[in-house]
N, C-alpha and C positions, 0 to 999 in steps of 0.2 A: 905364286908366291909362297914359300913355305911360310907356315904359321906355327905358333906354340901353343898347345892345347893340353890342359890338364884333365886327366879323366881318372875319378875313383873307381875301385872295383876293377881295376886293369887286369888283375890276375886270373880272371875267369869270367864265364858267362858274357852277357852282353858288353861290358866293359872291355874285355880282353879281345873280342871279336871287333870292337869299336876302335881300339887302339891300333889294330892291326891294319884296318882299312885306311885309317888317318895316315899312318906310317907309309903305306904303299903309295899314298898320293902326295907323299915328300913332306907331310909336316912332322914336326918335332913333338913328341908327346911325352909328357911327364905322368907315368903311372903311379896311382897312389893305392895302396892295399896293404893288407896286414903282412904279408910276404910276397916274395918274387915280384918286387916293383921298384921303381926309382925312388919312391918314397915310402918307407914302410911306417904305417902308423894305423892306430886303432881308433876310428872314427866313433866308437861307442862311448869315449870319455873325454873330459876336457882336456887332459895332458895330450892324448894322441892327436885331438883335432888342432891345438895350437901348434904341435910339431908338424903336422902334416902341412899347415898354411906356411909356416917359417921356411920349411925344406923346398916347399914349391916355389916360394918368392925368390928364395936364393937361386934355384935352379933356372928361373926364367929371367932373371935379373929386375924384376920389378914391372915387367910388362907381359901381359899374358892375353892371347887372342881369343881364347875360348875356355870354359870350363863345363865338364859334363859330369855331374853327380850320379854316377852309376851304382856306388856301393849300396848294398842293401842285404838284409836278411830276413827270412820267413820264419819266425819261431812263436810258439804260442807262450811267450814269456815277455818280460819288459824289453828285450833286446830290440825289438824293430823300433820302439819308440827313441831309443838311444842312437841307434845308426841310421835309420830310414829317415827321421825327421831332424833331431838335432845335429847328427853327424853332416848332414848334406847343407843344412842351414848355415852351420858354422863354418864350413868350407867355402860356400858360396859369400858369404859376407866378409869372410876373412881374405878372399881373393878379389873382392870387387874393385878396390883401387887399382890393382895391376890391370884389371880388364878395362877400367876406364881409361888407362894410359894407351891402350892400343888404338890402331885407326879403325878397325871394325870389329869391335868385341861382340861376343855371343855367350850365352849360357843356357844350360837345359838341365833338367832334372829327370829321373827315371820314376814316373808314378806307377799306377797299376789299375786295371780294371776293379780290383778289390777295393779300391777306394770309392767306389759307388755302391759297395755292400754295408750292411749294418754295422755301425762303428759305436764306440763308447764316447758319450758327448764329453765326459769330464776330461778324457785323455785329449781329445781334439781341443778342447777349450784351453786346456792348461799350455798345450804346444803353441797355439796361436797367440797366447800371453808371454811365451818365451819363459815359461816356469818350468824348467826340466824336473825340479823335484816334486812339484805338483802333480806332473805328467806322470812319473815313474811311481808315485804313490797311488795315482788312479789306476795305472797298469797293472799294480801288484794287486789291487783289489779285485780287479777283473780276473786275473789268473787264479786268485785264491776262490773265486766264486765259481770256477770251472769254465769260464768263459774267454779262455785265452786266445782263442782263435779271433778275437775282436781286436787284439793289439797290433795286427799288422796291417788289415784295413783302416784303422785309425790313424797309424802313422802316415800311410800313403793319402788318406784324405787330407789330413792336415797339412802335408807337404804339398799338395795342389793348391789348397786355399792359401797357403802362404804365399804360394807363387804368384798366385793371381792379385793378392793385396799388394805385394812390393813392386809387380813388374812395371806399374806404371807411376812410380814415383820419382822423385828427383835423383835418387841415388842409381836407378836402374834405366827407366826411359830417358830421364833427365839428362843422362850422360851417353845416351845413344846404345845401351846394352839390351838386346831382345832376350827375354827371358821366358822360357817355354817349357812343357813337359810332354813326354811321351808316355803314354799308359798302355802297356802291353797286356794281352790277354795270356794264355797259357804258352810259355816259351820253353823248349827243350834247353835247359842248362843245368849245371850240377846242382843248383838250388833246387830245381824241380823234379830231379832225377828219381828221388825216393818215392814220389807220387805215383809215378809211371810203374814201378814194382808192386804196388799195393792195390789190388783190384777194387777194394772197397773205397778206397781213397781216389782211385780213377774215376769210378762212378759218379761220386760226389763232386769231383772237380768238372766233369763233363756237364753236370746239372747246373753247377753254380757258374760256369763260365762256357755257355754254349758257343761254338765258332764255326758258323755254317760256312763261311768262305775259307776254303783250303785248310781247314783245321788248325793244329797245333803249328807255331811259327818257330823256326829256327833263329838264333840269335842275330844272324845277318840281316833278318828283316828290320829288327828294331834297331840295330846299329846302322843301318842306311838311313832310316828316318832321323835318327839323331844326328847322322853326319850332314843331313841338309839343314837341319834346325840351326846347327851353329856354324854354317858355311856363310861367307860373304854375300851369298845370294838371298839370304834371308833379311832382308831391310826393314820391314814393316810388320811382321808377325810377331807378336809378344801376348803374354797372358794366356795361352791356348793349352788346352790339355787335348792332345791328339791320341785317340785310341787306335792303337795299332793291334787289333784284337780278332781279327776274322768275324767281325760283326757283332761281337757278345754284347757291347754297350748298347747298339741299336735294337738288339733282341730283348735286353733285359729291361731298360728304362722306358718309362712312359714316353709315348710318341709326341707329347708335347715338349719335351725335352729336346732342344735343337739349337 
């Protein structure tokens, strides 16, 4: 049976690949992105988030079988906090009632192996408190101190922690909505393309994210994992961060983490 699935970040990378796979299997996809999408909206700000939710609800008629929050940015600025955390959370929260109206609702977010790397505690804490103003102030301090590289992992760590907090609540598990995350390693997408063209950055990336199993991933690898997470087959997995990373997480983290 065809399902209706909203995918943010649908114009490029993992989101575009996932949208294609879902359409190939007969699903109706409502793509959300800055441009070239069914719903064109900027998840980096309140106005765009509100518009995205309203237009998705209008297109799906109030019932949505799945939501996948793929939209994300990797910048040494405050932008990852705006898009990767608050944009994703606003989309999922705003569409939760439409998911609850479906027979077999599912939801997923795209995290990152970067979420296991050093973060700024103030950013993460403010994100989890739902205080965007404080989170952006903390991010601005990090950027000004020359540590802007921490904003991306902070946004992804906060997203994974938020997901695990809410997934078992009445609003999610209580109405039958599994909520999970895929955490990729290095994926060949337009977002990572500049890294491959810079020898110094490539060396640093390989050291930060070692991938002993088959090396870098193509977006299809991540999209296939997301497709299963939001399929009707996933009836009992929730609150999980699934590392699709060529073994990076197992390589980098203490073996007591399991």
